[in-house]
N, C-alpha and C positions, 0 to 999 in steps of 0.2 A: 503493500501500500503505498510504500515511499513517495512513488508517482503520482499521489495526489489521484482525487476525482477527474474525472469527465464530464460535466453536465450540456446536456442538450436539451435547451429552451426553442421551442415550437409554436413560432406568433414572439419570436423575439423584436421584433419591431413596435411591441404593443407599451403605450404608456406609462403601464405598470412596472416595466423593465427595473426600471432605478429601484426599487421597491426589493427587489430581488435579489439584484447585482451588493444591496447596502445590506440584506440581510445575509450574505456569502461573507461578507466583510468581514461583519461585525463574531460573526461564528467561524473565520481562517481556523483557530487552532485548533477545534473540536472537528473541524468539517473540510479538511484541506480539499479544495476548490481549485485545480491546477489551472484548465482548460474550461470553460465557458463558450460553450457555439451558440451565437443568436441567430436563429434558421425563419426564416422567413419567406413568402412569394414575390415574384417579380411588382406586383402590384402596388406590394408595401416597402419598394426600394429607400425610396426615398427615408422615410419614418426608421428602419432598419439601420439605416447610417447616418441617422442625428442622435439614435440609440443609442447604437453604438459605438458613439464617439464619446459619448458621456462619460460611458459604460467602462471606457479606457481611460478616462481621464477620472473618475472616481476611485477606480483598482490604484492608480499611480499614485493621486493623492495621497491612497492607507498604504498604500507602500508593501501591497503583498502579491506577492508571484503568482496572481491569476493572469493568464493570459485569454484574452477574449478574443474567437472568431467568431466572422460572421461570413453570413451565405445563403446560398437559394440552393443547395443539393442535401436535402433532409438527409439523402441517406449516408452523405461522407460526416454529418452533423452525427448520425446514429451508431458509425461506426467504434464499437467497445465503448459504449457510452455507463457508466455506472446509474445514473439518474436520465429521464426523460421526465422534463415538464411540460403541460401545455396550456396553452391561453391563449387560443387563437378563436379568430370569427371569420367563420365563414360566410362569405356578401360583404365584409365591412361593415360599419355603422350604416350604409344603406338599405341595407338588407333590416336591421334592426328598426330601424323608422318604418317599414314598410310595415314591418311588425306588429308597431305601437299603431300607424296612423286606421291598418284595413279592418282593424274589429273596431275601433271607434266606430265607425261611420254605422255598423250594425249594431251599435247602444250594447256591447260589451269591452273590459276591461283590455287595454291592449299592454301588454309590459312582457319584458326582455323574455322571464324564464316561466312564468303564468300566463294558463288562459289557451288562448290561440296562438300567443306568438311564443310560448313557450315551446309549444308540439311543435312549430315552423324552425326554430330554432334547431329543434333535437332531430327533425327533418334532414334537415344542411350539414349537419353535424356529424350524424352516426357513419356515415359512409365513409368521412375522411379521416376520424378515430379510428374505424376500424381497418382501414389502410395504415396508419402508422403503427396499432399494433402489427399488424402481419411481418413492417418492415424493422420494428424491435424481436420479434421474435429470431426474424433472418440475422441481423445483427449486430445483437447486442443482447439475448436473452437472458442473460441476468440482471439487467435492468431494471429497477424497479419506475412504475410509470406513474408518476403525480399528476393526477388530473385538476386543473384548475378550470378549462374549459365551463362555459354552461351550456344546458341544465346539466351541471355533473351528476346528478341523481340519477338522470334518464341515460347518462354516456355510459357510468358504472354498470349500471343492469345493461346493456346493449356489451356489451369487453365481458360482463362477468356469463351471459348467456347466451352470447352469438360469437365467443371464439373460445378456445384451451386458455387461451393467457391469464393466470392467476396473479400476475405482480402486480396489480392497477391499485391504487387508492385515490379516490375522489376527493378533493376538500374543499374548502371554503371557508370564507372569511366569519360571515353570521355567526356560530357558536365562541367562535374565539371573542367577536366583537360584543356579546351578551355577557358571556364572561369578565372583560373587561367593566362595562357596567353594571353587575353587579355588583364587583369591589368596588368601584366607586362609591355604590349609593351605598355601601356597609364603611365607605372611607376607611380601608385595609388595600395592601398591597394584594394584587392577585394572586401570586403565589401562595396564600394562605386560605387562599378561595379552591374549594371546587366543586362543581357542576355535572351531576348528571344527565344526556344529553339522550334521548330518544327520540325516535321519527323520519321522516325523510330530509333529503334538502329541500330547502326551502320549506320546511312543512317541520322545522324540530322543535323540539321544546325543552325547558328546561325544567325536570321532575323532579329533582332534588336539589339543596343546596347546601355546604357542609362550608363555614367558618372555624376553620383549626379544629375539625372532624368533627364539631356539634353541629347539628340539625339545625341552619337558618329559614328552612322555606318559607316559613307561613309568614317571617318579617318581612323578608325577601318580594313574597306578593305582595302584602299590603303596602309597602315600597313602591311597587310597580302600579297599582290599582291607583295612585294617588295621579291627577291628572298630570302635576308638572313633571311626572317621573316616567311618563310613554318613553319608549325605545322606539327610537328609529336607526335609518341609515341614510348617506349622502341622496342617495337613488330613490327611496322611498316617504311620502309624506307621512311630516310626522305628527298624524293623526290620536288625541286621545282618545283611548279607550274610556268604557265607562267601568268605573269602578266597582261597582257588585258585580258585573261580570268577573272579573279580574279575580275577586276576592273568594268566585263562587266554581271559577276551573281551578282554583289551587294551585297551577303549576304556571312556569313563564312564557306563554308565546316570543314568536320570534317576529321582526318587523314584517316580514312577509302573511302573516298572518291574516293582515288587514285587508288582505284581497278577500279572503273568503268571510272574518268574522263585522266588514264593514264593506261591503262589496260597492252598496247603491253611492256609498258618499266616496270612495275612491274611486268608481267613475264620475261621477261627478268632478270631481275637481283635477282626476286626469284629461276631461273633455276642456273645462275651462284653461286649463296651465296651455294643451295643447291648440288653443288659441290664441293665447298671448303670448308664451315666450317657449311656443315649441315643445314634442314630445322629449320625453328625455334622452331621447337619441339627437335628437337635435342640439337638446344643449350642450351635450356630455360633446358632440360635434366640436362646438363653439368652444368648450375646454378646454380639447385638446388640440386644436388650432395652437392656444394660447400655450401650453405646456411645452409643444413642439418649439416654440421660437423660445420659450427658453430655454428648453435642450440643446440650443442651438449656439447661445452664448459660450466663445471657446472658454470662460475664465470660471462657467457653470464646472463645480467639479463633486457636489453632493445632491443628493435626492431634494429637490425644491419643497417645502413645505406648501404648499401651491397643488400638490400630486393628490393631499387627503382630498380636495374637493370632487373628487372625480368619483370617489364612496367607494374605493379600496383599501380603507384604514386594517391598519393591521393582517395584508394579504403576505410579508414577507415574512412577518413574524411567524403565520401557521404554515407556510410550506417550506421554511427554514428551520424551523423547529420541528419538524416531522423528517425531512430528509437527514436532518443530525440524529432523530433519532431510532432511525431504520437506520442508519450508518453503522451508529456508534450503543447498537442494544440496550439500546435506556431502559425500556422497559416501563415509561411513563404513563400518561394516560390520557388520549388527549382525542378529541370529534373528530371522527371522517367519517367515509362512507364509503364500505365494506361489504361482503358478505354477511348475510343476517346471523346466516349457522346457530338458529336459536336464541340468540339474545333477547329479541324482542318476540312471548310468545305471540305477541297479533298478526304480523307478518310470516309470511312464505322465508322457509329458513334458507333458501337458495336467490331470495331477491335482495339487492343491492339495500342499503339503509343508513341512514345517519345517526351513526349511535357514538356514545364512549368507549373505546377502545385502550386497548395495550398494547404501544408498540414496541416490538423486538425486530432482532435482523431475518426474519421470518415472518415478518408484516404483522398488520393488525390482529390481534387477539381481541373480539370485542366482546366487553363486560354484560354478563347475563344481566337483564334489566327487568323480566317479568311481562304483564302484558301491557298496554298502554292503557293508563287511566281510562272510563268507558264514554266520560265526555267527548275526547276526542276520537277515540279507535275510529270509531266510521269513519269520517275525515280523511284519515290519515291513510284507510284501507283503502276506499275510494281514489286519494292519490295513485298509490301504487296501483292501481287496477288500471288507472289512466298512463300509467310510467308503462308498464308492463307491454299495455297494448302499442304503444305508443314507439316503444324502443321495436317492436314487432314491425310497425309498420314504417320505420326508417329501414329497416333490412330488405325490408322483401319490396318496398314502393307500392303497396297494394294499399289501389284508390278506396275503397270500402274499409280496411283495416285504419285506414288514415280518418275517414270519418268515425269510424268508432270509437276511437281517444279522445276527436273531437265533442262527441256526445257524451262518453261519461264524465270529461271533464265537466264540474260545479259548477266554473264560471260564465258558459253557456248556456244550458237551460234549453234549451231546442231542439229538435233532430233538425228542423227547415234550416233554422239560421248558422246551425255548425257547416249542412253544407254547402249555402250562400258565400261564407266566411272560408273553406274549405276551397270552394274553387276559384273562388276570387285570389287567397294568397298562394294557391299552388298557381296558377298564370302570371302572379305577382314576383314568383323564385321559380319561375322554370329553369331561368342556367343555372342555378345551383340543388336541382334537386334531378339530378341524372335517372335515380331508381325510378322514379313515377312519368319518365319520358325515354321509356327506351326506342329506340330506333326500330319500326317495324322492319322487318326484311320486306324487299322489291320482290314482288311475282308479278312475270308478262303476261 
């Protein structure tokens, strides 16, 4: 191991990459990354070069022997890699804009990872992630794939269900964000707090909170029931919960639960925002333009604080902590997306779940949590059904399966509406959905 580690990051031109680089620099002593390969596609050339130059300046300023490679050749980057991280967006931000705008026309929430938008992001991404897995199996079969690409729950499901590759961990910054906010609300260091997480990606609950080993769940729930304490993230409107509802629930929802428990208000807010300042994708595009202008500054050699507005708080903390724990066999507990294997009794054992797990060199070992509380069990199971059918649609390109997934999703509420939205979105994303538009053989 003296030669150090090789990490390939697919989607290396992302505005989040400086977060990742900062995380690797901070952890260099325990995680000796000697080669970081940033991979992107030709359309992302300018961004990759800007981010790559910033990454090189960051490494030089920090004085660590980490070599940054920029490439458009994914296979070259994957050769003998120890870890592969993925953070790409098929169809770029333009595709996200369609995911957010089209459903709004039909009176349905348009959101990147929930509802029709989440389904279509999955349909576009599944063929690409499965292709990446094939390359990993050939070129670096011992590497761990740490997937940050959304919707990470459905992508993890697709990999586990439709390939034999098992060295995959799906990761999201939502649980670590919740953990940090809980610690802040208790006025203590995060290390003193333990949170049991169980559920699915963007559908995860904090079911138990321990402070120095003592159960303080009720205290934290009461704290979160107070209007001023409503927790959210940069990319989700921070609407207050009904205090009585949160106290009755008795556990801590994640910010994305607002789409399911406050559907009407979230739709109305989204529609108003889209008319006033644009959809979240349009806001992000403007933010990214500003960020990349900052990144171009030859005097900038750190991650700029403005990156936090992008919505990815604790992204590098989650990613680098996980990679370090896998590499160093730490045996610490982290919330990840992995195969259930009986950890959550209410979900099939062979399905992907987001759950607290012990992280070892052999991968995450999910902690047995028992059943989901009855109040949330049905919703989580419905979303799991949606994820399973969505993954099948992404692999097969079958129209009826995609329609079924759309109908199962609780944010749509009408088979007729589901078909109308599906038809328009299929056409809008035709270029990035080859499995649905297979060229028919021409016969004379």
